[in-house]
Backbone as CSV, one residue per row, in Angstrom:
resi,resn,N_x,N_y,N_z,CA_x,CA_y,CA_z,C_x,C_y,C_z
1,MET,0.842,-1.188,0.000,0.000,0.000,0.000,0.888,1.252,0.000
2,PRO,0.739,2.122,-1.001,1.520,3.362,-1.045,1.185,4.235,0.166
3,PRO,2.166,4.975,0.709,3.549,5.050,0.243,4.456,4.012,0.885
4,PHE,3.887,3.179,1.789,4.728,2.284,2.576,5.366,1.176,1.749
5,SER,4.733,0.819,0.643,5.277,-0.259,-0.182,6.647,0.081,-0.746
6,THR,6.931,1.364,-0.870,8.248,1.781,-1.376,9.190,2.204,-0.253
7,GLU,8.677,2.275,0.988,9.490,2.743,2.108,9.854,1.641,3.091
8,VAL,9.095,0.554,3.080,9.275,-0.487,4.087,9.505,-1.838,3.413
9,SER,10.523,-2.529,3.867,10.758,-3.915,3.446,10.342,-4.808,4.601
10,CYS,9.382,-5.699,4.354,8.799,-6.488,5.446,8.885,-7.984,5.144
11,SER,9.351,-8.742,6.117,9.390,-10.200,6.026,8.509,-10.771,7.123
12,VAL,7.805,-11.872,6.845,6.871,-12.460,7.795,7.319,-13.881,8.127
13,TYR,7.320,-14.195,9.428,7.712,-15.519,9.898,6.620,-16.063,10.813
14,ASN,6.427,-17.384,10.798,5.426,-18.025,11.639,6.098,-19.105,12.471
15,SER,5.952,-19.000,13.789,6.598,-19.958,14.686,5.674,-21.096,15.103
16,GLY,4.417,-21.050,14.671,3.492,-22.111,15.051,3.251,-22.179,16.544
17,ASN,3.271,-21.026,17.207,3.040,-20.933,18.648,4.127,-21.625,19.469
18,ASP,5.329,-21.737,18.903,6.474,-22.355,19.571,7.375,-21.243,20.110
19,VAL,7.498,-21.137,21.437,8.271,-20.058,22.048,9.739,-20.141,21.650
20,GLY,10.290,-21.353,21.664,11.691,-21.525,21.299,11.968,-21.106,19.871
21,LYS,11.092,-21.506,18.961,11.269,-21.158,17.557,11.118,-19.658,17.345
22,GLN,10.156,-19.045,18.026,9.959,-17.610,17.872,11.145,-16.829,18.452
23,THR,11.698,-17.321,19.551,12.885,-16.693,20.126,14.036,-16.706,19.134
24,GLN,14.227,-17.844,18.455,15.302,-17.953,17.466,15.060,-17.024,16.283
25,GLN,13.788,-16.911,15.867,13.467,-16.002,14.767,13.812,-14.563,15.122
26,ILE,13.465,-14.161,16.327,13.765,-12.800,16.757,15.272,-12.595,16.879
27,SER,15.965,-13.603,17.375,17.423,-13.527,17.477,18.053,-13.327,16.101
28,ASN,17.537,-14.038,15.112,18.054,-13.882,13.742,17.801,-12.471,13.218
29,LEU,16.638,-11.905,13.550,16.320,-10.553,13.100,17.231,-9.522,13.766
30,ILE,17.565,-9.770,15.026,18.504,-8.884,15.714,19.856,-8.906,15.005
31,SER,20.278,-10.096,14.610,21.568,-10.242,13.915,21.560,-9.545,12.561
32,GLN,20.376,-9.421,11.966,20.255,-8.757,10.672,20.156,-7.233,10.812
33,HIS,20.155,-6.753,12.048,20.102,-5.310,12.325,18.859,-4.658,11.703
34,VAL,17.718,-5.300,11.898,16.473,-4.718,11.386,16.125,-3.477,12.196
35,ASP,15.239,-2.662,11.673,14.829,-1.436,12.352,13.680,-1.667,13.322
36,ALA,12.820,-2.635,13.002,11.653,-2.876,13.852,11.234,-4.331,13.773
37,ILE,10.679,-4.823,14.865,10.150,-6.186,14.932,8.742,-6.108,15.513
38,VAL,7.778,-6.675,14.791,6.385,-6.717,15.251,6.060,-8.155,15.635
39,ILE,5.580,-8.354,16.851,5.444,-9.705,17.401,4.016,-9.991,17.844
40,ASP,3.463,-11.103,17.376,2.272,-11.712,17.956,2.802,-12.843,18.829
41,ALA,2.951,-12.603,20.117,3.781,-13.424,20.992,3.188,-14.789,21.334
42,ALA,4.057,-15.796,21.318,3.658,-17.140,21.719,3.511,-17.259,23.230
43,SER,4.126,-16.331,23.962,4.053,-16.343,25.417,4.189,-14.911,25.929
44,PRO,3.437,-14.531,26.949,3.559,-13.173,27.471,4.875,-12.917,28.191
45,THR,5.502,-13.978,28.712,6.753,-13.812,29.462,7.943,-14.522,28.827
46,GLY,7.677,-15.557,28.046,8.761,-16.382,27.515,9.674,-15.681,26.532
47,LEU,9.219,-14.555,25.959,10.027,-13.829,24.981,10.668,-12.566,25.572
48,ASN,10.453,-12.317,26.860,10.926,-11.070,27.446,12.431,-10.881,27.315
49,GLY,13.195,-11.956,27.487,14.648,-11.854,27.403,15.121,-11.418,26.034
50,ILE,14.596,-12.059,24.996,15.044,-11.736,23.636,14.502,-10.377,23.208
51,VAL,13.328,-10.006,23.686,12.787,-8.678,23.392,13.670,-7.603,24.013
52,LYS,14.106,-7.837,25.222,14.988,-6.879,25.895,16.302,-6.727,25.137
53,GLN,16.799,-7.840,24.580,18.024,-7.770,23.771,17.808,-6.900,22.534
54,ALA,16.660,-7.066,21.902,16.365,-6.268,20.706,16.291,-4.787,21.053
55,CYS,15.627,-4.474,22.149,15.532,-3.069,22.570,16.912,-2.489,22.848
56,ALA,17.779,-3.290,23.476,19.125,-2.828,23.810,19.948,-2.526,22.559
57,ARG,19.589,-3.161,21.448,20.275,-2.913,20.169,19.652,-1.743,19.410
58,GLY,18.685,-1.070,20.023,18.057,0.065,19.359,16.973,-0.309,18.378
59,ILE,16.465,-1.540,18.441,15.407,-1.999,17.537,14.045,-1.693,18.170
60,LEU,13.155,-1.086,17.397,11.798,-0.830,17.865,11.039,-2.153,17.885
61,VAL,10.532,-2.541,19.050,9.788,-3.788,19.203,8.337,-3.458,19.552
62,ILE,7.417,-4.003,18.763,5.989,-3.785,18.987,5.319,-5.154,19.099
63,SER,4.687,-5.414,20.231,3.908,-6.650,20.356,2.431,-6.294,20.274
64,PHE,1.672,-7.119,19.557,0.244,-6.851,19.362,-0.554,-8.114,19.610
65,ASP,-1.825,-7.949,19.898,-2.733,-9.068,20.119,-2.249,-9.878,21.321
66,ASN,-1.450,-10.923,21.103,-0.810,-11.633,22.207,0.489,-10.904,22.526
67,ILE,0.463,-10.092,23.574,1.571,-9.187,23.843,2.564,-9.782,24.833
68,VAL,3.744,-9.147,24.942,4.738,-9.521,25.946,4.638,-8.554,27.121
69,THR,5.151,-8.976,28.269,5.087,-8.127,29.453,6.311,-7.226,29.592
70,GLU,7.361,-7.484,28.817,8.538,-6.611,28.828,8.127,-5.214,28.358
71,LYS,8.504,-4.195,29.131,8.018,-2.839,28.897,8.926,-1.978,28.018
72,CYS,10.000,-2.534,27.487,10.914,-1.697,26.711,10.376,-1.340,25.332
73,GLY,9.402,-2.096,24.853,8.837,-1.823,23.535,7.452,-1.222,23.627
74,LEU,6.712,-1.310,22.542,5.348,-0.810,22.467,4.374,-1.985,22.413
75,THR,3.161,-1.762,22.904,2.120,-2.774,22.791,0.895,-2.165,22.126
76,VAL,0.241,-2.954,21.273,-0.987,-2.546,20.595,-2.001,-3.664,20.809
77,ASN,-3.079,-3.348,21.502,-4.009,-4.419,21.844,-5.374,-3.849,22.192
78,THR,-6.391,-4.687,22.139,-7.697,-4.338,22.673,-7.733,-4.745,24.142
79,ASN,-8.782,-4.385,24.838,-8.963,-4.784,26.226,-9.529,-6.194,26.239
80,GLN,-8.649,-7.185,26.320,-9.065,-8.580,26.216,-9.866,-9.031,27.437
81,LEU,-9.553,-8.482,28.603,-10.314,-8.812,29.805,-11.766,-8.377,29.639
82,GLU,-11.955,-7.185,29.087,-13.311,-6.678,28.896,-14.046,-7.455,27.813
83,PHE,-13.326,-7.968,26.830,-13.956,-8.834,25.834,-14.658,-9.989,26.543
84,GLY,-13.926,-10.658,27.445,-14.522,-11.776,28.171,-15.677,-11.351,29.043
85,GLN,-15.533,-10.208,29.704,-16.587,-9.715,30.585,-17.853,-9.366,29.816
86,MET,-17.698,-8.710,28.668,-18.866,-8.297,27.897,-19.628,-9.503,27.360
87,GLY,-18.886,-10.504,26.893,-19.553,-11.713,26.408,-20.268,-12.436,27.529
88,GLY,-19.609,-12.538,28.691,-20.231,-13.200,29.823,-21.467,-12.461,30.318
89,GLN,-21.383,-11.136,30.344,-22.523,-10.344,30.801,-23.680,-10.425,29.821
90,TYR,-23.346,-10.500,28.534,-24.400,-10.655,27.525,-25.186,-11.941,27.769
91,LEU,-24.469,-13.035,28.026,-25.149,-14.299,28.311,-25.997,-14.188,29.567
92,ALA,-25.444,-13.577,30.611,-26.178,-13.439,31.872,-27.454,-12.629,31.674
93,ASP,-27.355,-11.556,30.907,-28.528,-10.710,30.672,-29.585,-11.442,29.863
94,GLN,-29.158,-12.123,28.803,-30.107,-12.807,27.935,-30.771,-14.000,28.626
95,LEU,-30.025,-14.652,29.515,-30.534,-15.854,30.184,-31.065,-15.559,31.582
96,HIS,-31.080,-14.275,31.953,-31.581,-13.863,33.263,-30.853,-14.579,34.401
97,GLY,-29.550,-14.786,34.177,-28.706,-15.343,35.231,-28.855,-16.823,35.492
98,LYS,-29.531,-17.561,34.597,-29.737,-18.992,34.806,-29.539,-19.754,33.497
99,GLY,-28.917,-20.933,33.570,-28.765,-21.765,32.378,-27.456,-22.524,32.356
100,ASN,-27.378,-23.468,31.440,-26.171,-24.263,31.238,-25.290,-23.595,30.191
101,ILE,-24.027,-23.364,30.552,-23.108,-22.614,29.713,-21.964,-23.499,29.233
102,VAL,-21.584,-23.318,27.977,-20.391,-23.952,27.412,-19.369,-22.857,27.127
103,MET,-18.133,-23.098,27.498,-17.055,-22.122,27.329,-16.019,-22.703,26.376
104,VAL,-15.812,-22.023,25.232,-14.864,-22.482,24.205,-13.711,-21.489,24.158
105,THR,-12.527,-21.934,24.564,-11.389,-21.040,24.747,-10.436,-21.069,23.552
106,GLY,-9.352,-20.262,23.659,-8.398,-20.118,22.561,-7.124,-20.906,22.767
107,VAL,-5.986,-20.322,22.383,-4.698,-20.999,22.487,-4.159,-20.838,23.905
108,ALA,-4.022,-21.945,24.608,-3.565,-21.917,25.992,-2.153,-21.338,26.091
109,GLY,-1.920,-20.568,27.144,-0.604,-20.000,27.387,-0.393,-18.623,26.815
110,THR,-1.338,-18.148,26.007,-1.217,-16.812,25.428,-1.922,-15.796,26.331
111,SER,-1.486,-14.541,26.229,-2.075,-13.500,27.076,-3.536,-13.253,26.734
112,VAL,-3.879,-13.313,25.450,-5.264,-13.074,25.037,-6.189,-14.136,25.633
113,ASP,-5.796,-15.387,25.533,-6.624,-16.470,26.058,-6.798,-16.322,27.563
114,ALA,-5.713,-16.049,28.273,-5.777,-15.925,29.727,-6.682,-14.768,30.138
115,ASP,-6.526,-13.619,29.494,-7.315,-12.444,29.873,-8.788,-12.609,29.537
116,ARG,-9.077,-13.168,28.363,-10.481,-13.366,27.990,-11.158,-14.344,28.943
117,ASN,-10.454,-15.416,29.289,-11.017,-16.398,30.207,-11.273,-15.792,31.585
118,LYS,-10.323,-15.003,32.064,-10.515,-14.338,33.358,-11.750,-13.436,33.321
119,GLY,-11.934,-12.763,32.198,-13.060,-11.857,32.077,-14.398,-12.553,32.187
120,VAL,-14.589,-13.594,31.410,-15.888,-14.277,31.435,-16.082,-15.006,32.759
121,GLU,-15.020,-15.589,33.311,-15.141,-16.307,34.580,-15.522,-15.363,35.718
122,SER,-15.015,-14.125,35.662,-15.343,-13.157,36.707,-16.834,-12.816,36.696
123,VAL,-17.446,-12.866,35.528,-18.879,-12.591,35.419,-19.699,-13.796,35.876
124,LEU,-19.309,-14.979,35.431,-20.075,-16.183,35.767,-20.120,-16.417,37.272
125,LYS,-19.073,-15.993,37.990,-19.040,-16.173,39.443,-20.148,-15.389,40.132
126,LYS,-20.644,-14.360,39.478,-21.696,-13.527,40.074,-23.082,-14.150,39.931
127,TYR,-23.182,-15.192,39.100,-24.487,-15.778,38.810,-24.469,-17.276,39.126
128,PRO,-24.793,-17.654,40.354,-24.760,-19.078,40.732,-25.720,-19.939,39.920
129,GLY,-26.706,-19.298,39.290,-27.645,-20.067,38.481,-27.107,-20.438,37.106
130,MET,-25.961,-19.882,36.742,-25.336,-20.214,35.456,-24.300,-21.305,35.693
131,LYS,-24.562,-22.485,35.164,-23.730,-23.651,35.396,-22.822,-23.910,34.186
132,LEU,-21.532,-24.082,34.436,-20.586,-24.369,33.360,-20.635,-25.858,33.051
133,SER,-21.269,-26.213,31.932,-21.458,-27.621,31.569,-20.244,-28.210,30.868
134,ALA,-19.485,-27.379,30.164,-18.297,-27.861,29.446,-17.345,-26.700,29.224
135,HIS,-16.063,-27.030,29.154,-14.998,-26.034,28.980,-13.926,-26.708,28.140
136,PHE,-13.735,-26.249,26.909,-12.738,-26.871,26.038,-12.139,-25.846,25.083
137,SER,-10.991,-26.182,24.533,-10.269,-25.258,23.652,-10.517,-25.588,22.187
138,ALA,-10.625,-24.520,21.377,-10.744,-24.688,19.925,-9.629,-23.938,19.200
139,ASN,-8.682,-23.378,19.959,-7.497,-22.724,19.377,-7.837,-21.596,18.408
140,TRP,-8.997,-20.928,18.612,-9.411,-19.807,17.769,-9.564,-20.215,16.306
141,ASP,-9.880,-21.454,16.069,-9.966,-21.969,14.697,-11.366,-22.524,14.456
142,SER,-12.005,-22.075,13.387,-13.396,-22.450,13.123,-13.571,-23.950,12.914
143,ALA,-12.686,-24.556,12.120,-12.809,-25.987,11.857,-12.621,-26.795,13.140
144,THR,-11.638,-26.399,13.944,-11.410,-27.084,15.217,-12.599,-26.897,16.142
145,ALA,-13.143,-25.673,16.177,-14.294,-25.395,17.028,-15.485,-26.268,16.652
146,GLN,-15.716,-26.432,15.354,-16.835,-27.266,14.923,-16.605,-28.722,15.321
147,ARG,-15.374,-29.210,15.132,-15.075,-30.610,15.425,-15.197,-30.921,16.921
148,VAL,-14.580,-30.094,17.766,-14.591,-30.394,19.201,-15.978,-30.153,19.804
149,THR,-16.705,-29.181,19.287,-18.062,-28.946,19.785,-18.965,-30.112,19.413
150,ALA,-18.845,-30.584,18.177,-19.643,-31.732,17.742,-19.356,-32.957,18.602
151,ALA,-18.098,-33.123,18.991,-17.728,-34.270,19.822,-18.302,-34.154,21.234
152,GLN,-18.465,-32.931,21.730,-18.971,-32.709,23.082,-20.492,-32.790,23.183
153,LEU,-21.181,-32.396,22.124,-22.637,-32.238,22.187,-23.402,-33.477,22.672
154,PRO,-23.075,-34.679,22.215,-23.876,-35.840,22.637,-23.881,-36.060,24.147
155,SER,-22.847,-35.628,24.842,-22.752,-35.884,26.278,-23.225,-34.708,27.128
156,LEU,-23.657,-33.635,26.489,-24.029,-32.440,27.226,-25.524,-32.388,27.513
157,PRO,-25.895,-31.765,28.635,-27.321,-31.487,28.866,-27.757,-30.369,27.929
158,GLN,-28.969,-29.898,28.057,-29.418,-28.776,27.242,-28.449,-27.607,27.412
159,VAL,-28.002,-27.054,26.290,-27.080,-25.924,26.319,-27.892,-24.649,26.106
160,ASP,-27.813,-23.740,27.076,-28.577,-22.497,26.987,-27.747,-21.331,26.461
161,GLY,-26.431,-21.400,26.664,-25.569,-20.323,26.213,-24.159,-20.810,25.963
162,VAL,-23.488,-20.178,24.995,-22.106,-20.528,24.682,-21.276,-19.250,24.625
163,TRP,-20.155,-19.271,25.310,-19.176,-18.183,25.219,-17.993,-18.709,24.426
164,VAL,-17.604,-17.978,23.358,-16.553,-18.456,22.460,-15.467,-17.396,22.305
165,SER,-14.227,-17.797,22.535,-13.098,-16.876,22.390,-12.713,-16.686,20.935
166,GLY,-12.992,-17.646,20.083,-12.683,-17.547,18.661,-13.076,-18.818,17.933
167,GLY,-13.367,-18.689,16.630,-13.876,-19.828,15.874,-15.368,-20.000,16.081
168,THR,-16.046,-18.881,16.333,-17.450,-18.920,16.753,-18.366,-19.546,15.706
169,ASP,-18.119,-19.273,14.435,-18.998,-19.847,13.410,-18.918,-21.365,13.400
170,GLY,-17.759,-21.924,13.776,-17.635,-23.374,13.855,-18.525,-23.961,14.933
171,VAL,-18.655,-23.255,16.051,-19.533,-23.706,17.129,-20.986,-23.696,16.649
172,VAL,-21.399,-22.615,15.988,-22.770,-22.524,15.479,-23.042,-23.642,14.472
173,LYS,-22.080,-23.890,13.592,-22.239,-24.952,12.592,-22.428,-26.318,13.247
174,ALA,-21.718,-26.558,14.360,-21.829,-27.849,15.039,-23.245,-28.061,15.569
175,PHE,-23.852,-27.026,16.121,-25.231,-27.144,16.617,-26.188,-27.409,15.461
176,ILE,-26.018,-26.688,14.375,-26.911,-26.855,13.227,-26.780,-28.255,12.640
177,ALA,-25.527,-28.727,12.473,-25.301,-30.055,11.900,-25.881,-31.162,12.778
178,ALA,-25.920,-30.930,14.087,-26.460,-31.926,15.014,-27.975,-31.839,15.126
179,GLY,-28.574,-30.857,14.437,-30.014,-30.696,14.492,-30.514,-30.127,15.806
180,LYS,-29.641,-29.423,16.502,-30.010,-28.851,17.798,-30.266,-27.351,17.662
181,PRO,-31.170,-26.812,18.468,-31.391,-25.365,18.435,-30.103,-24.621,18.794
182,VAL,-29.826,-23.554,18.082,-28.642,-22.755,18.401,-28.938,-21.941,19.654
183,PRO,-28.118,-22.089,20.706,-28.363,-21.340,21.936,-27.911,-19.889,21.804
184,ILE,-28.054,-19.128,22.872,-27.488,-17.788,22.911,-25.969,-17.927,22.812
185,VAL,-25.354,-17.166,21.896,-23.911,-17.275,21.679,-23.264,-15.905,21.807
186,ALA,-22.234,-15.813,22.613,-21.413,-14.611,22.698,-20.037,-14.973,22.181
187,GLY,-19.594,-14.314,21.099,-18.340,-14.748,20.497,-17.545,-13.646,19.851
188,GLU,-16.452,-14.047,19.251,-15.553,-13.157,18.530,-16.220,-12.694,17.239
189,GLY,-15.870,-11.489,16.782,-16.512,-10.932,15.589,-15.834,-11.316,14.294
190,GLU,-15.542,-12.602,14.105,-14.906,-13.047,12.867,-15.874,-12.937,11.690
191,ASN,-15.320,-12.916,10.500,-16.154,-12.779,9.301,-17.202,-13.883,9.203
192,GLY,-16.776,-15.116,9.456,-17.705,-16.236,9.348,-18.865,-16.112,10.310
193,TYR,-18.580,-15.688,11.513,-19.638,-15.539,12.510,-20.563,-14.378,12.175
194,ARG,-19.984,-13.303,11.682,-20.823,-12.143,11.345,-21.804,-12.464,10.227
195,ARG,-21.489,-13.463,9.401,-22.449,-13.862,8.370,-23.720,-14.413,9.001
196,TYR,-23.595,-15.028,10.182,-24.774,-15.526,10.875,-25.624,-14.393,11.447
197,LEU,-25.033,-13.231,11.619,-25.766,-12.095,12.175,-26.586,-11.373,11.115
198,LEU,-26.364,-11.712,9.843,-27.142,-11.103,8.766,-28.596,-11.584,8.837
199,ALA,-29.498,-10.762,8.354,-30.918,-11.099,8.423,-31.236,-12.413,7.722
200,GLY,-30.514,-12.700,6.631,-30.777,-13.918,5.885,-30.009,-15.128,6.358
201,GLY,-29.175,-14.956,7.379,-28.388,-16.073,7.872,-27.140,-16.307,7.039
202,TYR,-26.393,-17.342,7.378,-25.087,-17.629,6.774,-25.191,-17.890,5.272
203,ASN,-26.137,-18.737,4.875,-26.297,-19.089,3.463,-27.717,-18.832,2.983
204,GLY,-28.345,-17.802,3.505,-29.710,-17.522,3.099,-30.633,-17.474,4.299
205,PRO,-31.906,-17.838,4.141,-32.877,-17.761,5.236,-32.441,-18.622,6.416
206,PRO,-32.719,-18.205,7.632,-32.338,-18.970,8.825,-32.946,-20.358,8.832
207,ARG,-32.146,-21.313,9.268,-32.645,-22.668,9.437,-33.005,-22.879,10.899
208,HIS,-33.942,-23.741,11.154,-34.415,-24.104,12.485,-35.108,-22.933,13.186
209,GLY,-35.113,-21.763,12.565,-35.761,-20.626,13.194,-35.032,-20.082,14.403
210,HIS,-33.748,-20.423,14.554,-33.038,-20.020,15.763,-31.820,-19.150,15.482
211,LEU,-31.475,-18.928,14.234,-30.250,-18.181,13.963,-30.342,-16.729,14.393
212,ASP,-31.568,-16.207,14.543,-31.666,-14.840,15.037,-31.217,-14.742,16.494
213,ARG,-31.145,-15.893,17.164,-30.683,-15.919,18.553,-29.181,-16.136,18.643
214,ALA,-28.525,-16.423,17.523,-27.074,-16.634,17.561,-26.387,-15.287,17.600
215,ALA,-26.580,-14.568,18.686,-26.095,-13.193,18.798,-24.747,-13.150,19.489
216,ALA,-24.009,-12.055,19.251,-22.695,-11.878,19.861,-22.612,-10.514,20.474
217,VAL,-21.489,-10.255,21.124,-21.193,-8.888,21.489,-21.148,-8.116,20.187
218,PRO,-22.000,-7.110,19.978,-22.095,-6.446,18.683,-20.759,-5.905,18.209
219,VAL,-20.536,-6.000,16.894,-19.322,-5.473,16.304,-19.195,-3.996,16.657
220,GLY,-18.055,-3.586,17.116,-17.816,-2.194,17.460,-18.042,-1.879,18.922
221,ARG,-18.640,-2.828,19.685,-18.892,-2.575,21.099,-17.745,-3.020,21.980
222,LEU,-16.857,-3.856,21.460,-15.724,-4.285,22.264,-14.818,-3.104,22.533
223,ALA,-14.441,-2.940,23.793,-13.607,-1.796,24.169,-12.207,-1.954,23.603
224,ARG,-11.605,-0.836,23.206,-10.252,-0.824,22.674,-9.297,-0.223,23.684
225,ALA,-8.264,-0.966,24.030,-7.236,-0.404,24.897,-6.386,0.560,24.076
226,ARG,-6.068,1.706,24.639,-5.288,2.699,23.906,-3.807,2.366,23.987
227,PRO,-3.187,2.033,22.850,-1.753,1.725,22.881,-0.932,2.974,23.108
228,ARG,0.268,2.754,23.630,1.188,3.875,23.719,1.573,4.307,22.313
229,ASP,1.632,5.613,22.079,1.867,6.148,20.745,3.359,6.241,20.467
230,PRO,3.848,5.665,19.353,5.256,5.811,19.014,5.600,7.280,18.849
231,SER,6.856,7.607,19.038,7.279,8.993,18.894,7.131,9.446,17.454
232,ALA,7.055,10.767,17.265,6.933,11.307,15.912,8.115,10.882,15.062
233,GLN,9.264,10.827,15.688,10.451,10.425,14.937,10.313,8.998,14.432
234,ALA,9.800,8.116,15.317,9.645,6.719,14.913,8.645,6.592,13.783
235,ARG,7.598,7.411,13.814,6.595,7.337,12.751,7.142,7.825,11.423
236,GLN,8.081,8.758,11.471,8.581,9.367,10.245,9.723,8.581,9.618
237,GLU,10.400,7.790,10.427,11.542,7.059,9.903,11.082,5.939,8.971
238,GLU,11.941,5.574,8.037,11.665,4.427,7.182,12.170,3.194,7.911
239,HIS,11.268,2.237,8.122,11.635,1.042,8.872,11.594,-0.180,7.966
240,ARG,12.554,-1.047,8.163,12.461,-2.371,7.581,11.811,-3.222,8.667
241,CYS,10.565,-3.562,8.478,9.768,-4.156,9.550,9.697,-5.664,9.346
242,CYS,10.180,-6.408,10.315,10.131,-7.864,10.228,9.157,-8.373,11.265
243,ARG,8.180,-9.111,10.842,7.065,-9.504,11.695,7.178,-10.972,12.061
244,SER,7.060,-11.262,13.348,7.102,-12.646,13.815,5.758,-12.995,14.408
245,ARG,5.060,-13.912,13.786,3.712,-14.272,14.212,3.751,-15.653,14.839
246,SER,3.047,-15.796,15.970,3.104,-17.076,16.662,1.817,-17.853,16.577
247,SER,0.702,-17.218,16.927,-0.525,-17.959,17.145,-1.469,-17.835,15.964
248,PRO,-2.465,-18.765,15.890,-3.406,-18.719,14.778,-4.103,-17.379,14.687
249,THR,-4.359,-16.923,13.488,-5.086,-15.670,13.296,-6.568,-15.924,13.500
250,ARG,-7.203,-15.102,14.349,-8.632,-15.271,14.590,-9.381,-14.547,13.491
251,ARG,-9.980,-15.304,12.596,-10.606,-14.726,11.423,-12.042,-14.326,11.725
């Protein structure tokens, strides 16, 4: 995208959520004397040492989404704790504080997963009538969410509400494929899930007459944490930006 396409040289690496591999990738970038490193961190603390080394070499380090706790760089993120709280409160409000809840989490060990889980759990504790019937991970992936939800459904009691950290459309698909009514759903605003929020449903008119209930925290209502602003000098400089991505992208 002009003008950055002519000002920035960017390389992208994927560590597959492996802290050791991501550490080595960042170490290699330090050796290449890059100007900036953008990190979707595999661990909030496991990369602090190598991040500190990069900062000491004068490299601008920015962690986003799954951030690091080392304070020498910049962080760009939404309020993940509030994401969990808003979804949990939505379920509580819609169900009047009573019902069987399923909780579908993200990639274990990441800051986003931990904060979102803390958020929803803090809300559920306020409502003794809301019972957690199942708790499992789908790694923020729609296909995984559909598979693991389908595997859980036969053993579950009536499900009144589902809180999903990511891969929400996969959860909805699992209910539909099993011929079960779609419960109240609070989830991530991925493209696939937002298609279910359309008046005509994912592929046209709603099936089972329940897709209008497959609601989420409305797009745009999730609170945004204000990142620290890079200096004017940093914004004006031409950076060769090397990006290290660890965890699955929540689509």
